[in-house]
N, C-alpha and C positions, 0 to 999 in steps of 0.2 A: 325526494326533495334534495336538491343540491345546495350546499352552503359554500359561499365564496369568502375566502379569508384574504384580505389584502395585507401584504407584507412589504416592508421597505427593503431595500438592498442590504442595509446593515442588519436587519432582522434575519434575513436569509443567510448572510455570511456567518452570523453568530450561531445559528442552528446547525449549519454544515460543519463548522469547526467543532461544535460540541459532539456531534455524531462521530466525527473522525477521531477525536481525542478519547472518546469512550472505548473504542475498540482497538486502537493502536497501542501495542506494548513494545517499547524499544528493546527490551531484554528477551523477547521471545525468539526461540530458535526455529528456523524453517529449513526444510530439506533443500539443500543447495542445488541438487540436480533438478528438482521441480521448478525452483525459482529461475535457474539459468535457462531451462527449456522454455519457460513462459516468456522470459525477457528476449530470447533470440528472435521471437516473432514480432517484437515491438519496433517502434521507430528508432532510427539511429541514435537519437538523443538518449534513449533509455538503454539501448544495447551497450553503450560505452561504459556503463556502470557495472557490467558483469565482471570485468577483471578486478574491480575494486572491492568486491564482496569478500568479507573475511571468511576464512576456512576454519571451521570449528568442528572438532570430533565430538559426537554425542551418540549414545546408544548404538554403537557399531555402524554408524553412517556419518556422512559429511553434512554438516549443518552450516547455516549462516544467519546473520542478523541483517535486517534490511532497514534503510532509512524510511521515514514517514512517507515521502513522496512516492517511493516504490510500492509501499503498502497500498496507498490510495490507487495507484495505477493498476496493480495486480487484483485488487478487490473490485475494481470497476466502479468505484464510488463517484468518479467524475462524470459518468455517462448516465 
C-alpha cells in the first residue's frame, strides 16, 4: 500500500534546510587533499574555490574548513 503525501514548495524547502543544517558543522576540519581532489573533478564554478580554502595543520596532516555550499556539493545532497 502506497501513501502519497502532498507537500508545498515551502514545506519541501523547510525540510531540506533542516536536513542540511543538522549535519553541517562549520568548525569541522576536513582532509584538504581529499577535498581538493574531489573539487578538481567539479564544474569550473566549484573549482575556483580550491585556492581559497584555508590551510590548517591538524594531526600531522593538512586540513581545511569548507563553506556550507561546498559541503552540500561534496555530500551529494543536491541530487
